[in-house]
Backbone as a chain_set.jsonl record, in Angstrom:
{"seq": "MRLPGQRGQLLSRREDGQDLHHLVWRLGPGWRVCSSAVLGGGIGPREWILNAQVPGGYPRTDPDRHLAEIAAAEKLAGPGAGLMTAADVTAYTLAADEGVTATVTCGLGVRGWAAAPAEETGGPQRPGTVNIVVTLPVPLCDAAFVNAVATATEAKVQALVDAGLDCSGTPTDSVCIAAPAPSPETGAGEPFAGPRSLWGARLARAVHAAVIEGALRQSRT", "coords": {"N": [[55.712, 88.564, 154.926], [56.937, 91.421, 156.266], [58.675, 92.993, 158.578], [59.546, 95.795, 160.604], [62.287, 98.672, 159.989], [65.833, 97.157, 160.095], [64.695, 94.011, 160.869], [64.299, 91.527, 159.375], [62.863, 89.407, 157.309], [59.954, 87.106, 157.11], [59.766, 84.413, 155.235], [58.654, 81.759, 153.217], [59.209, 78.02, 151.707], [59.009, 75.563, 149.486], [60.278, 72.128, 150.021], [61.183, 69.458, 148.798], [59.028, 68.435, 149.286], [58.275, 69.108, 151.651], [56.876, 72.071, 153.333], [58.798, 74.661, 154.432], [60.392, 77.059, 156.234], [62.17, 80.666, 156.465], [64.41, 83.627, 157.774], [65.051, 86.499, 156.567], [67.201, 89.067, 156.097], [67.689, 91.795, 154.174], [69.952, 93.548, 154.22], [71.628, 95.361, 152.318], [74.512, 97.023, 150.758], [77.495, 98.673, 152.391], [76.907, 97.356, 154.931], [78.146, 95.55, 157.817], [79.07, 92.114, 159.112], [79.702, 90.051, 161.601], [80.36, 86.169, 162.462], [79.427, 83.352, 163.273], [78.443, 81.84, 161.38], [77.259, 78.987, 158.827], [77.398, 79.699, 155.936], [79.522, 82.052, 154.779], [80.62, 83.08, 157.153], [82.963, 84.456, 160.027], [84.228, 87.965, 160.206], [83.494, 90.722, 158.087], [82.343, 92.252, 155.68], [78.963, 92.291, 154.31], [76.172, 91.492, 153.126], [73.454, 90.557, 153.158], [71.682, 88.475, 155.359], [70.687, 85.033, 155.682], [68.336, 82.948, 157.694], [67.79, 79.75, 157.633], [65.228, 77.451, 158.216], [65.385, 73.581, 158.383], [64.58, 69.907, 158.08], [64.26, 68.114, 160.778], [66.802, 65.7, 161.868], [68.21, 66.446, 159.241], [69.572, 65.176, 156.687], [71.881, 66.538, 154.662], [74.985, 66.924, 153.899], [76.092, 69.239, 152.774], [75.998, 71.724, 153.872], [76.537, 74.775, 153.57], [76.418, 75.0, 150.875], [73.546, 74.075, 150.505], [72.505, 76.366, 152.01], [73.115, 78.667, 150.216], [72.17, 78.108, 147.753], [69.305, 78.432, 148.578], [69.595, 80.95, 148.961], [70.104, 81.856, 146.375], [67.694, 81.436, 145.041], [66.199, 83.336, 146.411], [66.942, 85.422, 145.61], [69.237, 87.045, 146.394], [71.991, 88.829, 146.536], [75.622, 89.342, 146.322], [77.537, 89.062, 148.835], [77.062, 87.656, 151.76], [75.714, 86.179, 154.846], [74.797, 82.884, 156.131], [72.686, 80.931, 158.201], [71.243, 78.06, 159.712], [68.128, 76.182, 161.057], [66.591, 73.344, 162.869], [64.636, 74.15, 163.85], [61.039, 75.551, 164.595], [60.995, 78.101, 162.278], [58.578, 80.002, 161.965], [58.507, 80.33, 164.887], [59.757, 82.571, 165.711], [61.638, 84.859, 167.787], [61.63, 88.399, 169.184], [63.098, 90.52, 170.483], [63.737, 94.298, 171.193], [65.93, 97.142, 171.815], [66.366, 100.274, 172.572], [67.596, 100.835, 169.681], [68.995, 98.468, 169.302], [68.203, 95.159, 168.209], [67.237, 91.693, 168.314], [66.683, 89.112, 166.947], [65.709, 86.198, 167.383], [65.635, 82.621, 167.053], [64.74, 79.761, 168.249], [65.484, 76.716, 169.286], [65.255, 73.582, 171.524], [65.558, 71.126, 171.845], [67.754, 69.592, 171.908], [70.23, 69.863, 174.145], [72.61, 70.896, 176.37], [75.271, 71.496, 178.53], [78.56, 73.595, 177.771], [80.626, 72.777, 178.68], [81.168, 69.881, 178.555], [81.777, 65.852, 179.746], [83.905, 64.504, 177.626], [83.362, 62.808, 174.203], [82.53, 60.536, 171.663], [81.301, 62.261, 168.653], [80.892, 61.346, 166.303], [79.907, 62.397, 163.775], [78.424, 64.958, 162.35], [76.641, 67.86, 164.282], [72.882, 67.272, 165.354], [70.877, 69.828, 164.091], [69.515, 71.421, 166.163], [69.428, 73.849, 167.685], [70.001, 77.147, 168.659], [69.652, 80.082, 167.244], [70.733, 83.231, 167.068], [70.134, 86.477, 166.103], [71.752, 89.895, 165.403], [70.921, 93.39, 164.992], [72.582, 96.179, 165.047], [72.56, 99.948, 165.645], [74.911, 101.071, 165.146], [78.317, 101.675, 164.1], [81.036, 99.007, 164.322], [84.247, 98.561, 165.767], [86.598, 95.645, 165.108], [87.366, 94.118, 167.518], [85.274, 94.925, 169.029], [83.328, 93.654, 167.903], [83.539, 90.837, 168.277], [83.608, 90.999, 170.314], [80.781, 91.518, 171.36], [79.621, 89.322, 170.173], [80.631, 87.396, 172.238], [79.085, 89.083, 174.544], [76.394, 88.601, 173.849], [76.162, 85.948, 173.422], [76.694, 85.143, 176.809], [74.123, 86.607, 177.394], [72.589, 84.79, 176.166], [72.899, 82.27, 177.366], [72.332, 83.1, 180.125], [69.373, 83.967, 180.181], [68.305, 81.528, 179.432], [69.245, 79.721, 181.504], [68.0, 81.776, 183.361], [65.398, 81.069, 182.556], [65.031, 78.34, 183.504], [66.297, 75.986, 182.71], [68.551, 73.538, 182.544], [70.932, 74.232, 180.807], [73.687, 75.323, 178.534], [73.277, 75.67, 176.162], [72.46, 74.382, 172.929], [74.734, 72.148, 170.856], [74.814, 73.267, 168.302], [74.611, 75.844, 168.0], [74.377, 79.28, 166.982], [76.122, 82.791, 166.339], [75.311, 86.006, 165.133], [76.063, 89.278, 164.273], [75.378, 92.131, 163.531], [76.359, 95.367, 161.83], [76.73, 98.693, 161.073], [78.934, 99.874, 158.321], [82.153, 101.04, 159.238], [82.628, 104.368, 158.49], [84.611, 107.616, 157.109], [83.581, 109.696, 158.661], [82.743, 108.441, 160.99], [85.152, 106.839, 162.135], [87.157, 104.386, 163.493], [85.358, 102.694, 164.756], [82.265, 101.942, 167.311], [84.234, 100.981, 170.38], [84.376, 99.215, 172.764], [81.768, 96.374, 173.09], [81.172, 95.033, 175.446], [79.253, 93.99, 178.219], [78.615, 96.133, 179.814], [79.771, 98.136, 178.843], [78.084, 100.39, 176.354], [76.622, 100.012, 174.172], [76.911, 97.45, 174.404], [75.308, 96.292, 176.71], [72.885, 97.022, 175.811], [73.042, 95.324, 173.702], [72.83, 92.786, 175.295], [70.558, 93.061, 177.083], [68.705, 92.823, 174.739], [69.183, 90.832, 173.64], [68.899, 88.374, 175.707], [65.998, 89.33, 176.54], [64.83, 88.167, 173.751], [65.658, 85.238, 174.157], [64.603, 84.403, 176.136], [62.124, 84.493, 176.009], [61.679, 83.077, 173.863], [62.804, 80.453, 174.927], [60.484, 80.092, 176.733], [58.565, 79.621, 176.097], [59.123, 77.487, 174.582], [59.748, 75.429, 176.744], [56.728, 75.771, 177.756], [55.341, 73.736, 175.743]], "CA": [[55.375, 89.424, 156.611], [57.856, 92.604, 156.408], [58.943, 93.437, 160.227], [59.941, 96.853, 160.071], [64.033, 98.158, 160.105], [66.201, 95.886, 159.674], [64.192, 92.95, 161.668], [64.162, 90.387, 158.951], [61.377, 89.067, 156.428], [59.811, 85.845, 157.299], [59.379, 84.14, 153.768], [58.302, 80.418, 153.328], [59.548, 77.664, 150.323], [58.766, 73.974, 149.284], [61.327, 71.769, 150.043], [61.439, 67.757, 149.575], [57.635, 67.812, 150.009], [58.043, 69.648, 152.701], [56.586, 73.339, 153.709], [59.584, 75.81, 155.769], [60.622, 79.182, 156.393], [63.732, 81.01, 156.929], [63.967, 84.441, 157.717], [65.835, 87.189, 155.53], [67.815, 90.512, 156.292], [68.293, 92.795, 153.157], [70.88, 94.768, 154.619], [72.54, 95.998, 151.57], [75.546, 97.156, 151.026], [77.361, 99.774, 153.835], [76.991, 96.802, 156.502], [79.355, 94.439, 158.397], [78.538, 90.847, 159.922], [80.605, 88.806, 162.439], [79.369, 85.426, 162.916], [79.706, 82.061, 163.045], [77.567, 81.082, 160.122], [77.913, 78.32, 157.956], [77.64, 80.134, 155.123], [79.731, 83.492, 155.144], [81.029, 83.184, 158.816], [83.746, 85.377, 160.293], [83.744, 89.415, 159.728], [83.32, 91.22, 156.923], [81.119, 93.266, 154.127], [77.775, 91.613, 154.362], [74.295, 92.215, 152.46], [72.379, 89.734, 153.555], [71.906, 87.709, 156.561], [69.439, 83.978, 155.832], [68.393, 81.522, 159.005], [66.941, 79.074, 157.021], [64.395, 76.065, 158.489], [65.843, 72.595, 157.758], [64.037, 69.056, 158.527], [64.641, 67.465, 161.848], [67.535, 64.363, 161.174], [69.177, 66.809, 158.408], [70.57, 64.139, 156.002], [72.753, 66.915, 154.101], [76.065, 67.161, 153.987], [76.523, 70.464, 152.537], [74.838, 73.445, 154.417], [76.898, 75.936, 153.103], [75.83, 75.077, 149.24], [72.035, 74.658, 150.612], [72.125, 78.064, 152.085], [73.396, 79.076, 148.813], [70.711, 77.728, 147.188], [68.077, 78.699, 148.967], [69.613, 82.663, 148.637], [69.869, 81.969, 145.529], [66.309, 81.564, 145.186], [65.52, 84.794, 146.969], [67.476, 86.926, 144.793], [69.781, 87.702, 147.276], [73.734, 89.282, 145.685], [76.606, 89.764, 147.069], [78.439, 88.269, 150.257], [76.097, 87.301, 152.923], [75.761, 84.906, 155.806], [73.595, 82.091, 156.223], [72.393, 79.887, 159.819], [70.332, 77.247, 159.649], [67.819, 75.432, 161.936], [65.367, 72.477, 162.385], [63.585, 74.659, 164.911], [59.839, 76.472, 164.031], [61.286, 79.877, 162.417], [57.789, 80.911, 161.988], [58.102, 81.014, 166.232], [61.268, 83.848, 166.185], [61.182, 85.57, 168.685], [62.057, 89.815, 168.817], [63.44, 92.312, 171.351], [64.778, 95.724, 170.852], [66.94, 97.909, 173.299], [67.703, 101.322, 172.2], [68.375, 100.808, 168.926], [69.56, 97.34, 168.915], [67.352, 94.627, 167.625], [67.71, 90.589, 168.519], [65.967, 88.31, 166.825], [66.052, 84.727, 167.758], [64.762, 81.046, 166.803], [65.083, 78.574, 169.594], [65.356, 74.862, 169.334], [66.398, 73.283, 172.506], [65.441, 69.709, 171.751], [69.359, 68.618, 171.722], [70.541, 70.949, 174.727], [73.354, 70.618, 177.335], [76.413, 72.427, 178.859], [79.267, 74.036, 177.002], [82.221, 72.259, 179.067], [80.776, 68.434, 178.633], [82.988, 64.901, 179.073], [84.358, 64.157, 176.173], [82.556, 61.69, 173.974], [82.751, 60.435, 170.257], [80.074, 62.174, 168.179], [80.301, 60.088, 165.048], [79.784, 63.068, 162.75], [78.023, 66.703, 162.509], [75.741, 67.235, 165.219], [72.163, 67.722, 164.774], [70.724, 71.325, 164.124], [68.131, 71.777, 166.89], [69.769, 75.136, 167.274], [69.877, 78.594, 168.98], [70.074, 81.007, 166.542], [70.727, 84.701, 167.595], [71.068, 87.479, 164.948], [71.283, 91.234, 166.125], [71.109, 94.376, 164.324], [73.122, 97.168, 165.655], [73.056, 101.063, 164.126], [76.11, 102.227, 165.22], [79.657, 100.554, 163.925], [82.215, 98.501, 165.623], [85.582, 98.106, 165.502], [87.001, 94.166, 164.791], [87.831, 93.592, 168.549], [84.015, 95.292, 169.718], [82.784, 92.702, 167.114], [84.151, 89.93, 168.993], [83.158, 91.373, 172.461], [79.631, 91.284, 171.293], [79.534, 87.861, 170.203], [80.983, 86.991, 173.695], [78.303, 89.472, 175.411], [75.009, 87.862, 172.985], [76.434, 84.454, 174.269], [76.87, 85.578, 177.72], [73.102, 86.799, 177.877], [71.789, 84.141, 176.048], [73.261, 81.33, 178.771], [71.837, 83.77, 181.915], [68.102, 83.618, 180.007], [68.431, 79.949, 179.346], [69.301, 79.202, 183.371], [66.455, 82.264, 184.114], [64.146, 79.979, 181.948], [64.883, 77.368, 184.505], [66.62, 75.404, 181.895], [69.674, 73.026, 183.109], [71.957, 73.878, 179.788], [73.805, 76.451, 178.395], [72.538, 76.362, 174.846], [73.232, 73.373, 172.094], [75.977, 72.059, 170.381], [74.963, 74.129, 167.002], [73.883, 77.501, 168.418], [74.989, 80.231, 165.785], [75.373, 84.214, 166.462], [75.288, 87.195, 164.007], [75.901, 90.458, 164.711], [75.324, 93.348, 161.767], [76.137, 96.456, 161.863], [76.782, 99.558, 159.706], [80.199, 99.595, 158.151], [82.876, 102.46, 159.997], [82.748, 105.773, 157.354], [85.823, 108.133, 157.658], [83.422, 110.451, 160.063], [82.948, 107.556, 162.233], [86.368, 106.225, 162.225], [87.214, 102.82, 163.477], [83.803, 102.094, 165.382], [82.829, 101.89, 169.264], [85.628, 100.264, 170.843], [83.921, 98.538, 173.071], [80.75, 95.825, 173.183], [81.568, 94.083, 176.562], [77.623, 93.572, 179.056], [78.912, 97.281, 180.722], [79.509, 99.56, 177.485], [76.883, 101.368, 176.327], [75.619, 99.099, 173.18], [76.562, 95.849, 175.038], [74.679, 96.325, 177.555], [71.618, 96.857, 175.363], [72.361, 94.061, 173.119], [72.8, 91.927, 175.774], [69.314, 93.108, 177.126], [67.568, 92.619, 173.828], [68.876, 89.056, 173.347], [68.273, 87.686, 177.116], [64.603, 89.054, 175.918], [64.226, 86.875, 173.022], [65.859, 84.347, 174.459], [63.737, 84.148, 177.67], [60.736, 84.32, 175.609], [61.23, 81.715, 173.181], [62.776, 79.164, 176.27], [59.988, 79.938, 177.952], [57.091, 79.291, 174.979], [59.29, 75.821, 174.442], [58.766, 74.407, 177.826], [55.02, 75.192, 177.768], [54.947, 72.921, 174.491]], "C": [[57.128, 90.65, 156.251], [57.581, 93.107, 157.86], [59.958, 94.895, 159.54], [61.505, 96.986, 160.611], [64.314, 97.302, 159.612], [66.039, 94.498, 160.923], [64.085, 91.793, 160.823], [62.563, 90.087, 158.104], [61.072, 87.713, 156.617], [58.99, 85.2, 156.075], [59.073, 82.615, 153.699], [58.376, 79.532, 151.637], [59.046, 76.351, 150.472], [59.747, 73.454, 149.205], [61.534, 70.14, 149.972], [59.935, 67.704, 149.916], [57.264, 68.619, 151.073], [57.634, 71.146, 153.1], [57.611, 73.873, 154.617], [59.756, 76.709, 155.274], [62.076, 78.957, 156.669], [63.256, 82.627, 156.8], [65.364, 85.308, 156.738], [65.861, 88.424, 156.221], [68.298, 90.914, 154.932], [69.271, 93.788, 153.492], [71.149, 95.814, 153.588], [73.682, 96.644, 151.828], [75.509, 98.284, 152.122], [77.311, 98.874, 155.413], [78.166, 95.619, 156.674], [78.668, 93.632, 158.902], [79.887, 90.526, 160.508], [79.755, 87.418, 163.111], [80.242, 84.318, 162.683], [79.311, 81.038, 162.65], [78.229, 80.22, 159.752], [78.363, 78.547, 156.739], [78.09, 81.714, 156.03], [80.434, 83.982, 156.253], [82.35, 84.475, 158.491], [83.184, 87.048, 160.415], [84.143, 90.002, 158.792], [82.168, 91.99, 156.132], [79.951, 91.995, 154.531], [76.583, 91.983, 153.943], [73.073, 91.676, 152.31], [72.576, 88.313, 154.674], [70.287, 86.356, 155.966], [69.447, 83.143, 157.174], [67.301, 81.088, 158.571], [66.598, 77.282, 158.06], [64.667, 74.613, 157.791], [65.112, 71.598, 158.371], [64.832, 68.593, 159.696], [65.855, 66.537, 161.298], [68.073, 65.249, 159.718], [69.678, 66.229, 157.681], [71.791, 65.31, 155.264], [73.92, 67.077, 154.424], [77.224, 68.153, 154.015], [75.96, 71.234, 152.873], [75.296, 74.086, 153.928], [76.379, 75.588, 151.421], [74.331, 74.929, 149.628], [71.845, 75.282, 151.101], [72.175, 78.685, 150.941], [72.29, 79.152, 148.209], [69.498, 78.376, 147.5], [68.341, 80.816, 148.984], [69.786, 82.882, 147.497], [68.275, 82.309, 144.626], [65.716, 82.597, 145.431], [66.194, 85.955, 146.669], [68.564, 87.193, 145.861], [71.127, 87.35, 146.673], [74.5, 89.343, 146.806], [77.168, 88.751, 148.586], [77.104, 88.723, 151.412], [76.623, 86.03, 154.012], [74.331, 84.113, 156.249], [73.831, 81.005, 157.579], [71.59, 78.872, 159.314], [69.672, 76.241, 160.608], [66.974, 74.461, 161.972], [64.053, 73.028, 163.84], [62.151, 75.856, 164.272], [60.678, 77.803, 163.561], [60.139, 80.714, 162.661], [58.27, 81.494, 163.804], [59.324, 82.015, 166.536], [60.238, 84.17, 167.317], [62.409, 87.345, 168.841], [62.155, 90.455, 169.787], [64.064, 93.212, 170.503], [65.226, 96.242, 171.826], [67.159, 99.603, 172.833], [68.438, 101.405, 170.984], [68.754, 99.302, 168.239], [68.516, 96.21, 168.804], [68.09, 93.176, 167.946], [66.39, 90.019, 167.997], [66.738, 86.7, 167.165], [64.856, 83.065, 167.596], [65.574, 80.336, 167.983], [64.846, 77.024, 169.78], [66.173, 73.963, 170.155], [65.974, 71.995, 173.176], [66.517, 68.776, 172.251], [70.099, 69.555, 172.727], [71.636, 70.181, 175.481], [74.593, 71.773, 177.864], [77.938, 72.618, 178.306], [80.36, 73.009, 177.254], [81.383, 70.34, 179.534], [81.58, 67.301, 179.076], [82.98, 64.805, 178.22], [83.884, 63.235, 175.619], [82.534, 61.9, 172.34], [81.253, 60.657, 169.85], [79.601, 61.484, 166.95], [80.011, 60.933, 164.015], [78.936, 64.168, 163.012], [77.172, 66.492, 163.297], [74.84, 67.924, 164.801], [71.785, 68.964, 165.242], [69.3, 71.56, 164.659], [68.381, 73.373, 166.875], [68.943, 76.502, 168.059], [70.603, 79.857, 168.343], [70.137, 82.259, 166.908], [71.297, 85.496, 166.222], [70.494, 88.603, 165.652], [71.576, 92.124, 165.122], [71.774, 95.545, 165.239], [72.981, 98.633, 164.749], [74.018, 101.964, 164.448], [77.834, 101.048, 164.591], [80.518, 99.982, 164.965], [83.422, 98.244, 165.501], [85.277, 96.528, 165.63], [86.975, 93.509, 166.658], [86.179, 93.996, 169.515], [82.813, 94.412, 169.189], [82.953, 91.318, 167.897], [83.808, 89.516, 170.445], [81.364, 91.106, 172.04], [78.653, 89.764, 170.9], [79.451, 87.184, 171.471], [79.463, 87.726, 174.478], [76.755, 88.418, 174.92], [75.087, 86.161, 173.91], [76.054, 84.311, 175.596], [75.054, 85.565, 178.171], [72.117, 85.449, 177.178], [71.635, 82.846, 177.533], [72.379, 81.997, 179.745], [70.208, 83.581, 181.372], [67.998, 82.13, 180.042], [68.228, 79.505, 180.978], [67.954, 80.573, 184.095], [65.051, 81.616, 183.881], [63.853, 78.641, 183.126], [65.317, 76.081, 184.014], [68.525, 74.516, 182.26], [70.457, 72.849, 181.651], [72.473, 75.545, 179.777], [74.039, 76.866, 176.6], [72.586, 74.59, 174.458], [73.834, 73.31, 171.209], [76.075, 72.828, 169.221], [74.399, 75.693, 167.077], [74.918, 78.285, 167.527], [74.728, 81.704, 166.196], [75.728, 84.923, 165.505], [75.464, 88.199, 164.526], [76.078, 91.3, 163.464], [75.356, 94.736, 162.544], [76.882, 97.226, 161.087], [78.354, 99.591, 159.735], [81.015, 101.402, 158.771], [82.612, 103.459, 158.476], [84.015, 106.499, 158.39], [85.492, 109.576, 158.634], [82.735, 109.648, 161.004], [84.359, 107.165, 162.487], [85.974, 104.634, 162.415], [85.743, 102.3, 163.782], [83.659, 102.013, 166.459], [83.686, 100.414, 169.156], [85.277, 99.357, 171.752], [82.223, 97.714, 173.02], [80.545, 94.762, 174.151], [79.78, 94.453, 177.343], [77.622, 95.212, 179.287], [79.121, 98.334, 179.859], [78.07, 99.518, 177.425], [75.97, 100.276, 175.332], [76.088, 97.515, 173.488], [75.641, 95.821, 175.705], [72.915, 96.434, 176.645], [71.368, 95.798, 174.093], [72.503, 93.105, 173.818], [71.124, 91.911, 176.01], [67.935, 92.207, 176.309], [67.843, 90.697, 173.856], [68.501, 88.19, 174.398], [66.825, 87.937, 176.948], [63.993, 87.992, 175.198], [64.37, 86.032, 173.179], [65.249, 83.562, 175.662], [62.468, 83.338, 176.843], [60.419, 82.801, 175.039], [61.963, 80.535, 174.043], [61.485, 78.754, 176.602], [58.736, 79.156, 177.062], [57.921, 77.495, 174.687], [58.64, 75.227, 175.59], [57.208, 74.522, 178.482], [54.85, 74.535, 176.942], [54.867, 71.872, 174.878]], "O": [[58.254, 90.192, 156.053], [56.497, 93.539, 158.25], [60.689, 95.011, 158.556], [62.07, 96.136, 161.3], [63.646, 96.595, 158.858], [66.945, 94.094, 161.652], [63.735, 90.807, 161.473], [61.455, 90.545, 158.38], [61.986, 86.964, 156.272], [57.786, 85.4, 155.918], [59.586, 82.222, 154.747], [57.876, 80.009, 150.618], [58.647, 75.998, 151.581], [60.521, 73.959, 148.392], [61.992, 69.549, 150.95], [59.588, 66.941, 150.817], [56.093, 68.818, 151.394], [58.765, 71.605, 153.257], [57.378, 73.561, 155.785], [59.439, 77.186, 154.185], [62.821, 78.009, 156.918], [62.291, 83.029, 156.151], [66.394, 84.757, 156.352], [64.897, 88.884, 156.833], [69.327, 90.373, 154.526], [69.272, 94.876, 152.916], [70.959, 97.003, 153.842], [73.981, 96.893, 152.996], [74.525, 98.787, 152.663], [77.529, 99.311, 156.543], [78.83, 95.024, 155.824], [77.564, 94.017, 159.286], [80.969, 90.721, 159.953], [78.849, 87.467, 163.943], [81.344, 84.259, 162.139], [79.463, 79.869, 163.007], [79.44, 80.159, 159.967], [79.353, 77.988, 156.266], [77.64, 82.287, 157.022], [80.82, 85.148, 156.334], [82.642, 85.107, 157.476], [82.014, 87.348, 160.655], [85.337, 89.846, 158.533], [80.998, 91.984, 156.517], [80.276, 90.908, 155.009], [75.989, 92.891, 154.524], [72.058, 92.01, 151.698], [73.441, 87.437, 154.673], [69.122, 86.746, 155.893], [70.5, 82.725, 157.655], [66.172, 81.531, 158.782], [67.372, 76.39, 158.407], [64.194, 74.448, 156.667], [64.711, 72.028, 159.452], [66.059, 68.672, 159.623], [65.93, 66.613, 160.071], [68.435, 64.403, 158.9], [70.837, 66.643, 157.708], [72.898, 64.78, 155.36], [73.99, 67.504, 155.576], [78.328, 68.23, 154.554], [75.141, 71.661, 152.06], [74.391, 74.589, 153.262], [75.778, 76.575, 150.995], [73.658, 75.763, 149.023], [70.618, 75.38, 151.107], [71.174, 79.323, 150.616], [71.539, 80.124, 148.14], [68.75, 78.826, 146.633], [67.464, 81.68, 149.009], [69.699, 84.069, 147.18], [67.975, 83.204, 143.836], [64.719, 82.915, 144.783], [66.143, 87.075, 147.176], [68.26, 88.367, 146.073], [71.503, 86.222, 146.354], [74.138, 89.387, 147.982], [76.766, 87.634, 148.911], [76.511, 89.768, 151.682], [77.579, 85.257, 153.949], [73.229, 84.558, 156.572], [74.883, 80.434, 157.869], [71.276, 79.064, 158.139], [70.436, 75.394, 161.072], [66.296, 74.492, 160.945], [63.116, 72.493, 164.433], [62.41, 76.846, 163.587], [61.031, 78.569, 164.457], [60.213, 81.783, 163.269], [58.378, 82.691, 164.071], [59.741, 82.13, 167.689], [59.064, 83.996, 167.643], [63.624, 87.369, 168.644], [61.161, 91.115, 170.087], [64.701, 93.04, 169.464], [64.891, 95.756, 172.906], [68.318, 100.016, 172.816], [69.581, 101.858, 170.933], [68.797, 99.037, 167.038], [67.665, 96.476, 169.652], [69.321, 93.169, 167.917], [65.275, 90.314, 168.429], [67.906, 86.311, 167.161], [63.727, 82.752, 167.974], [66.728, 80.441, 168.399], [63.988, 76.442, 170.445], [67.307, 73.573, 169.879], [65.954, 71.705, 174.372], [66.403, 67.671, 172.781], [70.825, 70.284, 172.052], [71.695, 68.96, 175.335], [74.588, 72.908, 177.389], [78.603, 71.593, 178.448], [80.951, 72.442, 176.336], [81.194, 69.874, 180.658], [82.702, 67.689, 178.751], [81.914, 65.009, 177.638], [83.771, 62.323, 176.439], [82.523, 62.995, 171.779], [80.283, 59.985, 170.2], [78.467, 61.146, 166.61], [79.773, 60.266, 163.008], [78.712, 64.283, 164.217], [76.691, 65.364, 163.408], [75.059, 68.92, 164.111], [72.083, 69.376, 166.363], [68.273, 71.795, 164.022], [67.679, 74.111, 166.184], [67.743, 76.778, 168.053], [71.632, 80.443, 168.679], [68.973, 82.482, 167.24], [72.316, 85.326, 165.553], [69.424, 88.652, 166.258], [72.442, 91.794, 164.311], [71.216, 95.686, 166.327], [73.183, 98.664, 163.535], [74.087, 103.169, 164.208], [78.082, 99.867, 164.834], [80.68, 100.355, 166.127], [83.524, 97.24, 164.796], [84.218, 96.064, 166.053], [86.509, 92.388, 166.858], [85.964, 93.401, 170.571], [81.695, 94.347, 169.701], [81.84, 90.794, 167.954], [83.744, 88.557, 171.215], [80.834, 90.256, 172.755], [77.534, 89.358, 171.215], [78.478, 86.517, 171.822], [78.71, 86.902, 174.996], [76.226, 87.631, 175.705], [74.333, 85.565, 174.678], [75.169, 83.488, 175.83], [74.624, 84.787, 179.022], [71.021, 85.182, 177.673], [70.72, 82.634, 178.329], [71.549, 81.229, 180.232], [69.574, 82.95, 182.217], [67.419, 81.685, 181.032], [67.2, 79.049, 181.479], [67.21, 80.349, 185.05], [64.032, 81.585, 184.572], [62.773, 78.156, 183.463], [64.933, 75.067, 184.598], [69.548, 75.187, 182.125], [70.674, 71.718, 181.216], [72.099, 76.521, 180.427], [74.611, 77.787, 176.017], [72.703, 73.703, 175.303], [73.768, 74.269, 170.439], [77.207, 73.186, 168.896], [73.882, 76.404, 166.216], [76.095, 77.949, 167.397], [73.577, 82.083, 166.412], [76.646, 84.433, 164.847], [74.907, 88.198, 165.624], [76.875, 91.067, 162.555], [74.677, 95.116, 163.499], [77.717, 96.679, 160.367], [79.017, 99.413, 160.757], [80.514, 102.524, 158.7], [82.411, 102.856, 157.422], [84.344, 106.294, 159.558], [86.32, 110.318, 159.164], [82.099, 110.24, 161.876], [84.515, 107.376, 163.689], [85.103, 103.922, 161.915], [85.122, 101.555, 163.023], [84.709, 101.969, 167.1], [83.777, 99.424, 168.43], [85.993, 98.365, 171.616], [81.329, 98.551, 172.898], [79.905, 93.744, 173.886], [79.17, 95.342, 176.75], [76.561, 95.727, 178.936], [78.652, 99.441, 180.127], [77.201, 98.936, 178.074], [74.877, 99.815, 175.659], [75.648, 96.552, 172.86], [74.787, 95.09, 175.203], [71.938, 95.823, 177.077], [70.303, 95.452, 173.582], [72.334, 92.091, 173.141], [70.4, 91.105, 175.426], [66.971, 91.526, 176.657], [67.084, 89.74, 174.011], [67.785, 87.232, 174.106], [66.137, 86.936, 177.147], [63.12, 87.197, 175.548], [63.554, 85.287, 172.636], [65.419, 82.389, 175.994], [62.024, 82.194, 176.934], [59.638, 81.895, 175.329], [61.533, 79.44, 173.684], [61.154, 77.58, 176.769], [58.12, 78.182, 177.494], [57.229, 76.479, 174.622], [57.526, 74.707, 175.648], [56.648, 73.797, 179.305], [53.637, 74.345, 177.03], [54.562, 70.955, 174.117]]}, "num_chains": 1, "name": "protein.A"}
């Protein structure tokens, strides 16, 4: 299934006797990504993004290596960013606003508020996960990239509350923002991506629409 533009590709694989799915964005050279991804997180050049479904009760302790194996099987070359989720990736939601595209996989089985009482985790968190991947058509400076992550997170929380859920997300949510690399012609890139900036507002609306659709779909099942 090939989605138009930079909207990803839904693919399947057989792993440990299970049929699983993943979304792949083949960005190619000339893109930068800012993300909290398990594999290739941070800010820098990235040629692909991978959002991979894993089984509930994920048993591995090397998710970065696991994602690299899936990427290699898809022949994804160069630096990339890899996210994972126990949510059904085939149920992804998609929204666009004036050139900004947000793709969300919504797993809300383990959810709560970010500022919660301290407790012992006893190990890594279960990958239920709301994963958000956003592509923009314009370059962003580093500060705007960080601003975009904050804006996407604010829009996610707003959508969850609007959907009637008493939570700000899950313990393993991840955000990935992709934009073209700046060129001598474009300069350092857009300076702002807050919710009242031109591109931040578009990003916020796209993320809100995609998250609320996924959240409402889960609440009906």
